[in-house]
N, CA, C and O atoms as CSV, one atom per row, in Angstrom:
chain,resi,resn,atom,element,x,y,z
A,1,ALA,N,N,0.839,-1.180,0.000
A,1,ALA,CA,C,0.000,0.000,0.000
A,1,ALA,C,C,0.882,1.241,0.000
A,1,ALA,O,O,1.944,1.259,0.621
A,2,ARG,N,N,0.437,2.267,-0.694
A,2,ARG,CA,C,1.169,3.525,-0.716
A,2,ARG,C,C,0.946,4.254,0.605
A,2,ARG,O,O,-0.193,4.465,1.021
A,3,GLN,N,N,2.021,4.631,1.251
A,3,GLN,CA,C,1.893,5.369,2.496
A,3,GLN,C,C,2.866,6.530,2.469
A,3,GLN,O,O,3.983,6.437,2.978
A,4,VAL,N,N,2.428,7.619,1.869
A,4,VAL,CA,C,3.214,8.834,1.781
A,4,VAL,C,C,2.522,9.882,2.625
A,4,VAL,O,O,1.293,9.954,2.649
A,5,ARG,N,N,3.299,10.692,3.314
A,5,ARG,CA,C,2.719,11.782,4.078
A,5,ARG,C,C,3.769,12.867,4.249
A,5,ARG,O,O,4.943,12.658,3.942
A,6,GLY,N,N,3.354,14.007,4.732
A,6,GLY,CA,C,4.276,15.106,4.952
A,6,GLY,C,C,3.892,16.310,4.122
A,6,GLY,O,O,2.751,16.440,3.677
A,7,LEU,N,N,4.860,17.189,3.919
A,7,LEU,CA,C,4.585,18.429,3.200
A,7,LEU,C,C,4.191,18.198,1.754
A,7,LEU,O,O,3.587,19.075,1.136
A,8,CYS,N,N,4.517,17.040,1.197
A,8,CYS,CA,C,4.161,16.742,-0.195
A,8,CYS,C,C,2.780,16.110,-0.315
A,8,CYS,O,O,2.346,15.810,-1.427
A,9,GLY,N,N,2.087,15.903,0.781
A,9,GLY,CA,C,0.744,15.328,0.727
A,9,GLY,C,C,0.752,13.829,0.931
A,9,GLY,O,O,1.773,13.250,1.302
A,10,THR,N,N,-0.387,13.199,0.689
A,10,THR,CA,C,-0.543,11.772,0.941
A,10,THR,C,C,-0.419,10.903,-0.304
A,10,THR,O,O,-0.175,9.700,-0.205
A,11,TYR,N,N,-0.587,11.513,-1.481
A,11,TYR,CA,C,-0.462,10.808,-2.757
A,11,TYR,C,C,-1.344,9.558,-2.815
A,11,TYR,O,O,-0.904,8.490,-3.239
A,12,ASN,N,N,-2.596,9.714,-2.379
A,12,ASN,CA,C,-3.512,8.580,-2.422
A,12,ASN,C,C,-4.751,8.859,-3.265
A,12,ASN,O,O,-5.691,8.064,-3.272
A,13,GLY,N,N,-4.756,9.988,-3.976
A,13,GLY,CA,C,-5.890,10.322,-4.825
A,13,GLY,C,C,-7.011,11.036,-4.100
A,13,GLY,O,O,-7.974,11.462,-4.738
A,14,ASN,N,N,-6.918,11.179,-2.798
A,14,ASN,CA,C,-7.945,11.840,-1.999
A,14,ASN,C,C,-7.441,13.225,-1.610
A,14,ASN,O,O,-6.598,13.349,-0.721
A,15,GLN,N,N,-7.948,14.264,-2.263
A,15,GLN,CA,C,-7.468,15.610,-1.983
A,15,GLN,C,C,-7.933,16.130,-0.629
A,15,GLN,O,O,-7.427,17.153,-0.168
A,16,GLN,N,N,-8.865,15.472,0.010
A,16,GLN,CA,C,-9.382,15.929,1.296
A,16,GLN,C,C,-8.398,15.695,2.447
A,16,GLN,O,O,-8.549,16.299,3.509
A,17,ASP,N,N,-7.400,14.836,2.259
A,17,ASP,CA,C,-6.472,14.551,3.355
A,17,ASP,C,C,-5.030,14.987,3.056
A,17,ASP,O,O,-4.094,14.517,3.703
A,18,GLU,N,N,-4.854,15.880,2.084
A,18,GLU,CA,C,-3.509,16.322,1.722
A,18,GLU,C,C,-2.814,17.069,2.856
A,18,GLU,O,O,-1.588,17.022,2.956
A,19,PHE,N,N,-3.562,17.750,3.703
A,19,PHE,CA,C,-2.965,18.527,4.789
A,19,PHE,C,C,-2.977,17.741,6.100
A,19,PHE,O,O,-3.222,18.319,7.159
A,20,THR,N,N,-2.715,16.433,6.046
A,20,THR,CA,C,-2.643,15.616,7.249
A,20,THR,C,C,-1.352,15.940,7.999
A,20,THR,O,O,-0.267,15.919,7.418
A,21,THR,N,N,-1.475,16.237,9.277
A,21,THR,CA,C,-0.329,16.640,10.100
A,21,THR,C,C,0.366,15.411,10.683
A,21,THR,O,O,-0.151,14.299,10.577
A,22,PRO,N,N,1.532,15.604,11.295
A,22,PRO,CA,C,2.206,14.459,11.928
A,22,PRO,C,C,1.357,13.792,13.003
A,22,PRO,O,O,1.520,12.601,13.269
A,23,ALA,N,N,0.453,14.547,13.621
A,23,ALA,CA,C,-0.413,13.982,14.661
A,23,ALA,C,C,-1.606,13.227,14.076
A,23,ALA,O,O,-2.340,12.558,14.804
A,24,GLY,N,N,-1.801,13.337,12.745
A,24,GLY,CA,C,-2.889,12.618,12.100
A,24,GLY,C,C,-4.145,13.429,11.875
A,24,GLY,O,O,-5.086,12.939,11.251
A,25,ASP,N,N,-4.187,14.673,12.373
A,25,ASP,CA,C,-5.360,15.502,12.104
A,25,ASP,C,C,-5.181,16.197,10.757
A,25,ASP,O,O,-4.079,16.210,10.207
A,26,VAL,N,N,-6.248,16.770,10.228
A,26,VAL,CA,C,-6.203,17.427,8.919
A,26,VAL,C,C,-6.439,18.914,9.105
A,26,VAL,O,O,-7.485,19.326,9.607
A,27,GLU,N,N,-5.465,19.720,8.699
A,27,GLU,CA,C,-5.594,21.172,8.773
A,27,GLU,C,C,-6.336,21.680,7.541
A,27,GLU,O,O,-6.356,21.017,6.505
A,28,THR,N,N,-6.940,22.846,7.656
A,28,THR,CA,C,-7.655,23.412,6.520
A,28,THR,C,C,-6.886,24.540,5.847
A,28,THR,O,O,-7.205,24.910,4.717
A,29,GLY,N,N,-5.873,25.097,6.523
A,29,GLY,CA,C,-5.108,26.197,5.956
A,29,GLY,C,C,-3.647,25.831,5.742
A,29,GLY,O,O,-3.086,25.010,6.467
A,30,VAL,N,N,-3.046,26.446,4.747
A,30,VAL,CA,C,-1.656,26.163,4.399
A,30,VAL,C,C,-0.704,26.521,5.535
A,30,VAL,O,O,0.166,25.724,5.888
A,31,ALA,N,N,-0.862,27.717,6.114
A,31,ALA,CA,C,0.052,28.161,7.166
A,31,ALA,C,C,-0.030,27.249,8.390
A,31,ALA,O,O,1.000,26.852,8.934
A,32,ALA,N,N,-1.233,26.918,8.822
A,32,ALA,CA,C,-1.394,26.037,9.987
A,32,ALA,C,C,-0.781,24.674,9.713
A,32,ALA,O,O,-0.148,24.090,10.594
A,33,PHE,N,N,-0.962,24.160,8.500
A,33,PHE,CA,C,-0.387,22.871,8.123
A,33,PHE,C,C,1.134,22.927,8.142
A,33,PHE,O,O,1.779,22.059,8.729
A,34,ALA,N,N,1.712,23.941,7.505
A,34,ALA,CA,C,3.165,24.060,7.445
A,34,ALA,C,C,3.763,24.240,8.834
A,34,ALA,O,O,4.840,23.711,9.111
A,35,ASN,N,N,3.091,24.972,9.708
A,35,ASN,CA,C,3.599,25.183,11.061
A,35,ASN,C,C,3.692,23.884,11.850
A,35,ASN,O,O,4.529,23.768,12.745
A,36,LYS,N,N,2.854,22.913,11.538
A,36,LYS,CA,C,2.912,21.626,12.234
A,36,LYS,C,C,4.186,20.855,11.879
A,36,LYS,O,O,4.585,19.956,12.618
A,37,TYR,N,N,4.825,21.196,10.760
A,37,TYR,CA,C,6.041,20.520,10.321
A,37,TYR,C,C,7.302,21.337,10.606
A,37,TYR,O,O,8.376,20.985,10.119
A,38,ARG,N,N,7.197,22.415,11.380
A,38,ARG,CA,C,8.378,23.206,11.728
A,38,ARG,C,C,9.378,22.326,12.456
A,38,ARG,O,O,9.019,21.585,13.371
A,39,ALA,N,N,10.642,22.412,12.041
A,39,ALA,CA,C,11.678,21.555,12.599
A,39,ALA,C,C,12.079,21.971,14.010
A,39,ALA,O,O,12.445,21.119,14.820
A,40,SER,N,N,12.019,23.247,14.314
A,40,SER,CA,C,12.400,23.706,15.643
A,40,SER,C,C,11.774,25.058,15.917
A,40,SER,O,O,11.219,25.696,15.021
A,41,GLY,N,N,11.869,25.486,17.160
A,41,GLY,CA,C,11.352,26.785,17.537
A,41,GLY,C,C,12.150,27.930,16.942
A,41,GLY,O,O,11.715,29.080,16.977
A,42,GLU,N,N,13.337,27.612,16.386
A,42,GLU,CA,C,14.148,28.653,15.770
A,42,GLU,C,C,13.547,29.129,14.450
A,42,GLU,O,O,13.802,30.257,14.027
A,43,CYS,N,N,12.763,28.294,13.806
A,43,CYS,CA,C,12.117,28.665,12.549
A,43,CYS,C,C,10.897,29.521,12.880
A,43,CYS,O,O,10.094,29.133,13.729
A,44,PRO,N,N,10.739,30.666,12.235
A,44,PRO,CA,C,9.566,31.490,12.534
A,44,PRO,C,C,8.287,30.814,12.029
A,44,PRO,O,O,8.269,30.192,10.967
A,45,ALA,N,N,7.236,30.954,12.810
A,45,ALA,CA,C,5.939,30.402,12.394
A,45,ALA,C,C,5.393,31.234,11.245
A,45,ALA,O,O,5.586,32.449,11.196
A,46,LEU,N,N,4.708,30.567,10.322
A,46,LEU,CA,C,4.065,31.276,9.226
A,46,LEU,C,C,2.803,31.953,9.720
A,46,LEU,O,O,2.082,31.409,10.556
A,47,GLY,N,N,2.540,33.133,9.204
A,47,GLY,CA,C,1.304,33.832,9.511
A,47,GLY,C,C,0.225,33.398,8.536
A,47,GLY,O,O,0.451,32.501,7.725
A,48,PRO,N,N,-0.940,34.020,8.602
A,48,PRO,CA,C,-2.033,33.628,7.709
A,48,PRO,C,C,-1.768,33.990,6.249
A,48,PRO,O,O,-2.413,33.445,5.353
A,49,PHE,N,N,-0.830,34.903,6.000
A,49,PHE,CA,C,-0.531,35.294,4.624
A,49,PHE,C,C,0.941,35.035,4.345
A,49,PHE,O,O,1.762,35.156,5.254
A,50,PRO,N,N,1.296,34.683,3.115
A,50,PRO,CA,C,2.710,34.458,2.803
A,50,PRO,C,C,3.507,35.737,3.013
A,50,PRO,O,O,3.025,36.824,2.698
A,51,PRO,N,N,4.728,35.621,3.544
A,51,PRO,CA,C,5.542,36.819,3.737
A,51,PRO,C,C,5.978,37.397,2.393
A,51,PRO,O,O,6.082,36.675,1.401
A,52,GLU,N,N,6.226,38.675,2.371
A,52,GLU,CA,C,6.734,39.336,1.174
A,52,GLU,C,C,8.252,39.292,1.245
A,52,GLU,O,O,8.844,40.055,2.008
A,53,PRO,N,N,8.912,38.416,0.467
A,53,PRO,CA,C,10.355,38.231,0.595
A,53,PRO,C,C,11.154,39.489,0.316
A,53,PRO,O,O,12.221,39.671,0.902
A,54,CYS,N,N,10.681,40.355,-0.546
A,54,CYS,CA,C,11.436,41.563,-0.857
A,54,CYS,C,C,11.394,42.565,0.291
A,54,CYS,O,O,12.248,43.448,0.362
A,55,ASP,N,N,10.423,42.449,1.187
A,55,ASP,CA,C,10.413,43.310,2.370
A,55,ASP,C,C,11.517,42.884,3.334
A,55,ASP,O,O,12.157,43.728,3.961
A,56,ALA,N,N,11.738,41.582,3.452
A,56,ALA,CA,C,12.753,41.064,4.366
A,56,ALA,C,C,14.165,41.237,3.801
A,56,ALA,O,O,15.121,41.397,4.561
A,57,PHE,N,N,14.298,41.206,2.489
A,57,PHE,CA,C,15.600,41.302,1.838
A,57,PHE,C,C,15.545,42.378,0.766
A,57,PHE,O,O,15.651,42.087,-0.425
A,58,ALA,N,N,15.378,43.616,1.195
A,58,ALA,CA,C,15.142,44.726,0.273
A,58,ALA,C,C,16.221,44.856,-0.796
A,58,ALA,O,O,15.912,45.228,-1.928
A,59,GLY,N,N,17.464,44.564,-0.472
A,59,GLY,CA,C,18.545,44.701,-1.436
A,59,GLY,C,C,18.541,43.642,-2.520
A,59,GLY,O,O,19.343,43.715,-3.451
A,60,ARG,N,N,17.663,42.666,-2.424
A,60,ARG,CA,C,17.644,41.559,-3.379
A,60,ARG,C,C,16.513,41.651,-4.399
A,60,ARG,O,O,16.373,40.763,-5.240
A,61,ARG,N,N,15.706,42.703,-4.341
A,61,ARG,CA,C,14.546,42.817,-5.225
A,61,ARG,C,C,14.936,42.718,-6.700
A,61,ARG,O,O,14.318,41.958,-7.446
A,62,GLU,N,N,15.939,43.464,-7.129
A,62,GLU,CA,C,16.323,43.455,-8.546
A,62,GLU,C,C,16.807,42.079,-8.975
A,62,GLU,O,O,16.479,41.622,-10.070
A,63,LEU,N,N,17.584,41.411,-8.125
A,63,LEU,CA,C,18.065,40.063,-8.443
A,63,LEU,C,C,16.893,39.091,-8.562
A,63,LEU,O,O,16.856,38.265,-9.474
A,64,ALA,N,N,15.942,39.192,-7.643
A,64,ALA,CA,C,14.776,38.310,-7.665
A,64,ALA,C,C,13.928,38.546,-8.909
A,64,ALA,O,O,13.466,37.592,-9.535
A,65,GLU,N,N,13.722,39.802,-9.268
A,65,GLU,CA,C,12.922,40.103,-10.459
A,65,GLU,C,C,13.608,39.607,-11.723
A,65,GLU,O,O,12.935,39.132,-12.638
A,66,ALA,N,N,14.935,39.707,-11.795
A,66,ALA,CA,C,15.667,39.206,-12.962
A,66,ALA,C,C,15.569,37.687,-13.044
A,66,ALA,O,O,15.397,37.133,-14.130
A,67,ALA,N,N,15.677,37.013,-11.905
A,67,ALA,CA,C,15.578,35.551,-11.896
A,67,ALA,C,C,14.178,35.095,-12.299
A,67,ALA,O,O,14.032,34.120,-13.037
A,68,CYS,N,N,13.155,35.788,-11.824
A,68,CYS,CA,C,11.778,35.424,-12.174
A,68,CYS,C,C,11.470,35.726,-13.634
A,68,CYS,O,O,10.644,35.052,-14.248
A,69,ALA,N,N,12.124,36.724,-14.184
A,69,ALA,CA,C,11.904,37.062,-15.590
A,69,ALA,C,C,12.251,35.878,-16.491
A,69,ALA,O,O,11.642,35.693,-17.544
A,70,VAL,N,N,13.221,35.089,-16.077
A,70,VAL,CA,C,13.594,33.901,-16.853
A,70,VAL,C,C,12.406,32.949,-16.957
A,70,VAL,O,O,12.164,32.375,-18.019
A,71,LEU,N,N,11.667,32.777,-15.865
A,71,LEU,CA,C,10.515,31.868,-15.869
A,71,LEU,C,C,9.361,32.388,-16.705
A,71,LEU,O,O,8.504,31.612,-17.127
A,72,HIS,N,N,9.329,33.689,-16.950
A,72,HIS,CA,C,8.286,34.271,-17.774
A,72,HIS,C,C,8.727,34.365,-19.236
A,72,HIS,O,O,7.976,34.851,-20.082
A,73,GLY,N,N,9.929,33.907,-19.530
A,73,GLY,CA,C,10.479,33.992,-20.875
A,73,GLY,C,C,9.918,32.932,-21.813
A,73,GLY,O,O,9.145,32.064,-21.408
A,74,THR,N,N,10.318,33.021,-23.058
A,74,THR,CA,C,9.836,32.155,-24.140
A,74,THR,C,C,9.976,30.658,-23.851
A,74,THR,O,O,9.034,29.912,-24.121
A,75,PRO,N,N,11.107,30.184,-23.314
A,75,PRO,CA,C,11.231,28.726,-23.097
A,75,PRO,C,C,10.150,28.135,-22.197
A,75,PRO,O,O,9.843,26.947,-22.299
A,76,PHE,N,N,9.575,28.946,-21.323
A,76,PHE,CA,C,8.602,28.429,-20.358
A,76,PHE,C,C,7.156,28.763,-20.723
A,76,PHE,O,O,6.252,28.516,-19.925
A,77,GLN,N,N,6.922,29.312,-21.896
A,77,GLN,CA,C,5.554,29.652,-22.287
A,77,GLN,C,C,4.864,28.494,-22.958
A,77,GLN,O,O,3.703,28.611,-23.351
């Protein structure tokens, strides 16, 4: 029997149990689900909304935009 679990889901064809936590309960939100898999208290908990990476690393905005531009280019269309 296939028994996959974790951040990648259950891979059993049932989308209702993809957010199964290590304790076996099913979360309804992405942040709550991901927080259950935090490796240690040193990792910051996710809030209800994804963080804005360019706010945390302001000097990297241009580099990030250039890297993302590659994904929007012709090879990936």
